[in-house]
C-alpha positions as CSV (number, residue, x, y, z in Angstrom):
1,M,-8.4,-39.1,-43.4
2,T,-8.2,-37.5,-39.9
3,S,-10.1,-34.3,-39.0
4,A,-6.8,-32.5,-39.0
5,N,-6.5,-33.3,-42.7
6,L,-10.0,-32.4,-43.7
7,P,-10.4,-29.2,-45.7
8,A,-11.7,-26.3,-43.7
9,P,-15.4,-25.5,-44.1
10,S,-16.4,-22.7,-46.4
11,P,-16.9,-19.4,-44.5
12,I,-19.7,-18.5,-46.9
13,T,-23.3,-18.9,-45.7
14,P,-26.2,-18.8,-48.1
15,T,-29.4,-17.1,-47.0
16,V,-31.4,-19.3,-49.5
17,D,-32.4,-23.0,-49.3
18,F,-31.3,-24.7,-52.5
19,D,-33.8,-27.5,-51.9
20,R,-36.9,-25.4,-51.3
21,N,-39.5,-25.0,-54.1
22,G,-40.5,-21.5,-55.2
23,V,-38.6,-18.3,-55.8
24,Q,-35.9,-17.1,-53.3
25,H,-33.8,-14.0,-53.6
26,G,-30.9,-13.8,-51.1
27,F,-27.2,-13.7,-50.7
28,L,-24.0,-15.6,-50.3
29,R,-22.6,-14.0,-47.2
30,L,-18.9,-14.0,-46.9
31,P,-17.4,-12.4,-43.6
32,Y,-14.9,-9.7,-44.5
33,S,-13.5,-7.7,-41.7
34,R,-12.2,-4.3,-42.9
35,D,-11.4,-0.8,-41.6
36,D,-14.9,0.5,-42.0
37,S,-16.7,-2.6,-40.8
38,A,-15.1,-4.8,-38.2
39,W,-17.7,-7.6,-38.6
40,G,-18.5,-6.8,-42.2
41,S,-19.5,-9.1,-45.1
42,V,-19.4,-9.4,-48.8
43,M,-23.0,-10.0,-49.8
44,I,-23.2,-11.7,-53.2
45,P,-26.7,-11.6,-54.7
46,I,-28.3,-15.0,-55.6
47,A,-31.7,-16.2,-56.8
48,V,-33.0,-19.8,-56.7
49,I,-36.0,-20.8,-58.7
50,R,-37.1,-24.4,-58.0
51,N,-39.9,-26.6,-59.0
52,G,-39.5,-30.3,-58.4
53,N,-36.6,-32.6,-59.0
54,G,-35.6,-31.9,-62.6
55,P,-32.1,-30.9,-63.7
56,T,-30.2,-28.0,-62.1
57,A,-28.7,-25.1,-64.1
58,L,-26.1,-22.8,-62.6
59,L,-26.1,-19.4,-64.4
60,T,-23.4,-16.9,-63.7
61,G,-22.2,-13.5,-64.9
62,G,-19.7,-11.0,-63.5
63,N,-16.8,-13.5,-63.3
64,H,-15.0,-10.4,-64.4
65,G,-16.5,-7.2,-63.0
66,D,-16.4,-5.0,-66.1
67,E,-18.6,-7.3,-68.3
68,Y,-22.3,-6.5,-68.4
69,E,-24.4,-8.6,-70.7
70,G,-24.5,-11.5,-68.3
71,P,-25.4,-9.5,-65.2
72,I,-28.2,-7.6,-67.1
73,A,-29.7,-10.8,-68.6
74,L,-29.5,-12.7,-65.4
75,S,-30.9,-9.9,-63.2
76,D,-33.8,-9.8,-65.6
77,L,-34.3,-13.5,-65.6
78,A,-34.2,-13.7,-61.8
79,R,-36.9,-11.0,-61.6
80,T,-39.2,-12.6,-64.2
81,L,-38.8,-16.4,-64.1
82,D,-41.9,-18.1,-62.7
83,P,-41.4,-21.4,-60.9
84,K,-44.5,-22.9,-62.5
85,D,-42.6,-22.7,-65.8
86,V,-39.6,-24.5,-64.4
87,N,-38.8,-28.2,-64.2
88,G,-35.9,-28.5,-61.8
89,T,-33.8,-25.7,-60.4
90,V,-32.2,-22.5,-61.7
91,I,-29.5,-21.0,-59.6
92,I,-28.7,-17.4,-60.7
93,I,-25.7,-15.4,-59.6
94,P,-25.4,-12.3,-61.8
95,A,-22.0,-11.2,-60.4
96,M,-19.7,-14.0,-59.2
97,N,-16.9,-11.6,-58.3
98,Y,-19.2,-9.1,-56.6
99,P,-16.5,-6.8,-55.3
100,A,-15.1,-6.4,-58.8
101,F,-18.6,-5.9,-60.2
102,R,-19.3,-3.1,-57.7
103,A,-16.0,-1.4,-58.6
104,G,-16.5,-1.9,-62.4
105,T,-13.1,-3.6,-62.6
106,R,-11.9,-6.9,-64.1
107,T,-10.3,-8.0,-60.8
108,S,-11.3,-7.6,-57.2
109,P,-10.4,-4.3,-55.6
110,I,-10.0,-6.2,-52.3
111,D,-7.3,-8.6,-53.2
112,K,-6.7,-8.0,-57.0
113,G,-8.0,-11.5,-57.5
114,N,-9.0,-12.6,-61.1
115,M,-11.9,-14.9,-60.4
116,N,-11.3,-16.8,-63.6
117,R,-7.8,-17.7,-62.5
118,S,-8.6,-18.5,-58.8
119,F,-10.2,-21.9,-59.1
120,P,-10.6,-24.3,-57.4
121,G,-10.1,-21.8,-54.7
122,R,-9.3,-22.1,-50.9
123,P,-11.6,-21.7,-47.9
124,D,-8.8,-20.1,-46.0
125,G,-7.5,-17.9,-48.9
126,T,-8.2,-14.5,-50.1
127,V,-11.8,-13.2,-50.7
128,T,-11.7,-14.2,-54.3
129,Q,-10.3,-17.7,-53.5
130,K,-13.0,-18.2,-50.9
131,I,-15.7,-17.4,-53.4
132,A,-14.1,-19.8,-55.9
133,D,-13.9,-22.5,-53.3
134,Y,-17.7,-22.1,-52.5
135,F,-18.5,-22.6,-56.1
136,T,-16.2,-25.6,-56.4
137,R,-17.4,-27.4,-53.3
138,E,-21.0,-26.3,-52.8
139,L,-22.6,-25.0,-56.1
140,L,-21.0,-27.0,-58.9
141,P,-21.8,-30.4,-57.4
142,R,-25.5,-29.4,-57.5
143,A,-25.4,-28.4,-61.2
144,D,-26.0,-30.5,-64.2
145,V,-25.3,-27.7,-66.7
146,V,-23.4,-24.4,-66.3
147,L,-23.6,-21.2,-68.4
148,D,-21.1,-18.5,-67.6
149,F,-21.5,-15.1,-69.4
150,H,-18.4,-13.1,-70.5
151,S,-17.6,-10.2,-72.8
152,G,-14.4,-8.3,-73.5
153,G,-14.6,-6.0,-70.6
154,K,-12.8,-2.7,-70.9
155,T,-9.8,-4.0,-73.0
156,L,-11.3,-6.2,-75.7
157,D,-14.2,-6.2,-78.2
158,F,-15.5,-9.5,-79.6
159,L,-17.9,-10.7,-82.2
160,P,-20.9,-11.9,-80.2
161,F,-20.4,-15.7,-79.8
162,A,-21.3,-18.6,-77.5
163,A,-18.6,-21.2,-77.0
164,A,-17.7,-24.6,-75.6
165,H,-14.3,-26.2,-75.4
166,I,-12.5,-28.9,-77.3
167,L,-12.2,-31.6,-74.7
168,P,-10.6,-35.1,-74.3
169,D,-14.0,-36.5,-73.4
170,K,-15.8,-36.3,-76.8
171,A,-19.2,-37.1,-75.4
172,Q,-18.9,-34.2,-72.9
173,E,-17.6,-32.1,-75.7
174,A,-20.6,-32.9,-77.9
175,R,-23.0,-32.0,-75.1
176,G,-21.3,-28.6,-74.8
177,F,-21.5,-27.9,-78.6
178,D,-25.1,-29.0,-78.7
179,A,-25.9,-26.4,-75.9
180,V,-23.9,-23.7,-77.8
181,K,-26.0,-24.4,-80.9
182,A,-29.2,-24.1,-78.8
183,F,-27.9,-20.7,-77.3
184,S,-28.1,-19.5,-80.9
185,A,-25.7,-16.5,-80.8
186,P,-24.8,-15.0,-84.2
187,W,-21.5,-16.8,-83.9
188,S,-20.7,-20.2,-82.3
189,M,-17.1,-21.0,-81.3
190,R,-15.2,-24.2,-80.8
191,M,-12.6,-23.0,-78.4
192,L,-9.2,-24.2,-77.4
193,E,-7.9,-22.3,-74.3
194,I,-4.3,-21.1,-74.2
195,D,-4.3,-20.4,-70.5
196,A,-6.7,-22.8,-68.7
197,V,-5.0,-23.0,-65.3
198,G,-7.2,-21.8,-62.5
199,M,-10.2,-21.2,-64.7
200,Y,-13.8,-21.7,-63.7
201,D,-14.3,-23.4,-67.0
202,T,-11.7,-26.0,-66.3
203,T,-13.1,-26.8,-62.8
204,V,-16.6,-27.2,-64.2
205,E,-15.4,-29.5,-67.0
206,E,-13.2,-31.6,-64.7
207,L,-16.4,-32.4,-62.8
208,G,-17.9,-33.7,-66.0
209,K,-20.5,-30.9,-66.3
210,T,-21.8,-29.4,-69.5
211,F,-20.3,-25.9,-69.8
212,V,-21.1,-23.0,-72.1
213,T,-19.5,-19.6,-72.1
214,T,-19.8,-16.5,-74.2
215,E,-18.0,-13.4,-75.5
216,L,-20.8,-10.9,-76.4
217,G,-19.0,-7.7,-77.1
218,G,-16.8,-5.5,-74.9
219,G,-15.5,-2.1,-74.3
220,G,-16.7,-2.1,-70.7
221,T,-20.4,-1.7,-71.7
222,A,-23.2,-3.5,-73.4
223,S,-25.4,-2.7,-76.4
224,A,-29.1,-3.3,-76.9
225,E,-28.2,-6.0,-79.4
226,T,-25.8,-7.9,-77.2
227,I,-28.3,-7.8,-74.3
228,R,-31.0,-9.2,-76.6
229,I,-28.5,-12.0,-77.6
230,A,-27.8,-12.8,-73.9
231,K,-31.5,-12.8,-72.9
232,R,-32.6,-15.0,-75.8
233,G,-29.6,-17.2,-75.3
234,V,-30.1,-18.0,-71.7
235,S,-33.8,-18.8,-72.4
236,N,-32.8,-21.1,-75.2
237,F,-30.2,-22.7,-73.0
238,L,-32.8,-23.5,-70.3
239,R,-35.2,-24.9,-73.0
240,H,-32.4,-27.1,-74.4
241,T,-31.8,-28.6,-71.0
242,G,-35.5,-29.3,-70.4
243,I,-35.7,-26.9,-67.4
244,L,-38.1,-24.7,-69.4
245,S,-40.6,-26.1,-71.8
246,G,-41.2,-25.0,-75.4
247,D,-39.0,-24.6,-78.4
248,A,-35.8,-22.5,-78.5
249,E,-35.9,-19.3,-80.5
250,L,-33.2,-20.3,-82.9
251,H,-31.4,-17.8,-85.1
252,E,-28.8,-18.3,-87.7
253,T,-25.3,-19.0,-86.3
254,R,-22.0,-19.4,-88.0
255,W,-19.4,-21.7,-86.6
256,I,-15.8,-20.6,-86.0
257,D,-12.8,-22.3,-84.4
258,M,-9.9,-21.2,-82.3
259,P,-7.6,-24.2,-83.1
260,S,-4.3,-23.0,-81.8
261,A,-2.2,-20.3,-80.2
262,D,-1.7,-18.8,-83.7
263,C,-5.1,-17.3,-83.4
264,F,-3.7,-14.7,-80.9
265,S,-1.6,-11.7,-81.8
266,F,0.1,-9.8,-79.0
267,A,1.6,-6.3,-78.9
268,E,5.4,-6.2,-78.5
269,D,5.5,-2.4,-78.3
270,A,3.5,0.2,-76.3
271,G,1.8,3.0,-78.1
272,M,-1.4,4.0,-80.0
273,I,-3.1,1.1,-81.8
274,E,-4.5,1.5,-85.3
275,T,-6.9,-1.3,-86.2
276,M,-6.5,-2.3,-89.8
277,A,-9.5,-4.7,-90.0
278,D,-13.0,-4.6,-88.3
279,L,-14.7,-7.4,-86.4
280,G,-16.0,-10.0,-88.8
281,D,-13.6,-9.0,-91.7
282,R,-11.8,-11.8,-93.5
283,V,-8.0,-11.7,-93.1
284,I,-5.3,-13.8,-94.6
285,A,-2.1,-15.0,-92.9
286,G,0.6,-12.4,-93.1
287,Q,-1.9,-9.5,-93.5
288,V,-1.3,-6.4,-91.3
289,I,-4.2,-6.3,-88.9
290,A,-3.0,-3.6,-86.6
291,R,-0.2,-1.0,-86.3
292,I,1.2,0.5,-83.1
293,Y,2.5,4.1,-83.2
294,P,5.1,5.3,-80.7
295,I,3.6,8.3,-78.9
296,G,6.7,9.9,-77.5
297,R,7.8,11.6,-80.8
298,T,6.7,12.1,-84.4
299,G,8.4,10.6,-87.4
300,A,8.9,7.0,-86.2
301,A,7.3,4.2,-88.2
302,P,4.6,2.2,-86.5
303,A,5.2,-1.4,-85.5
304,E,3.1,-3.9,-87.6
305,I,1.1,-6.8,-86.2
306,K,0.3,-9.5,-88.8
307,A,-2.2,-12.3,-88.8
308,R,-0.6,-15.6,-88.1
309,L,-3.3,-17.5,-89.9
310,S,-6.3,-16.9,-92.3
311,G,-9.8,-16.5,-91.0
312,I,-11.9,-13.6,-89.6
313,L,-11.1,-11.0,-87.0
314,A,-13.0,-12.3,-83.9
315,A,-11.6,-9.8,-81.3
316,R,-9.6,-6.6,-81.1
317,H,-7.9,-4.5,-78.5
318,F,-10.4,-1.9,-77.4
319,P,-8.8,1.3,-75.9
320,G,-6.7,3.4,-78.2
321,L,-3.5,2.9,-76.2
322,V,-1.8,-0.5,-75.9
323,S,1.0,-1.8,-73.7
324,A,3.6,-4.4,-74.6
325,G,2.1,-7.9,-74.0
326,D,-1.5,-6.9,-74.5
327,C,-3.6,-9.0,-76.8
328,A,-4.0,-6.9,-79.9
329,A,-6.2,-9.2,-82.0
330,V,-7.8,-12.7,-82.3
331,V,-8.3,-14.4,-85.6
332,A,-10.8,-17.3,-85.7
333,V,-11.1,-19.9,-88.5
334,L,-14.4,-20.2,-90.4
335,E,-15.8,-23.7,-90.6
């Protein structure tokens, strides 16, 4: 390959040394020239806690900027984790899409980039693509295991679960599900993605890494309980990998599956949504799980959304108003 065909270097510069022992708090600095700062930068906070040559865990939150359990749990971990308790390296990035996190939005206010649809990224692309490219080429090759926190943001509310994906490589799949079990959320999900193109998850798994994600609530906020689940879960995850010593604090978990696209129900009409089942309720195929009322006039019958399979309600649309095409509900199958 000639130099002309080599990929451009990443414009991101870390202010930390990934190979140095101890605790470092710094930034991933991405140059970003804008109206109010000609030589400005996006400064993405990062912590590296290292002790020796054990395994490396990459822990991330804020992939979407309106999801808070991960950023809270990881900010607390970065503040409190002592390197003498670590065997290996822990890389902590509480807010991957930092511009979105600062704005409290799902996507970046700079380029409208959805971080979880921007992988593997481009070093010469948009701000969001440049961040994704740095993860793909610089951070993920260092990692043995990856934990990426999510919740429902402002538009969905979930049962609190940790998840790994159904994969062609069954040994890799088994490692993921073992890590999910160790995370010990109230619910554990075997997940089949319906829209995997451009996802961080997909890039991690294509590199052969063990990957765990979560959905820990939603509504654009976090509760005391979901934060407790996140903090306990990340500690359990690090103990499971051998990076922290000691036994995991295991709690009862119930396994659920998302086996097909029939799990998802989408609104075909805009209006006001009435939820007909609460999270965790059992539903049967054909049951009405939501109704959508037109809001422009009285007297019109609401549109009905019916479950396409039997199981439990795992997620619901959060705000009271819904648009055509929005996900209205997700049904998961109990194992």
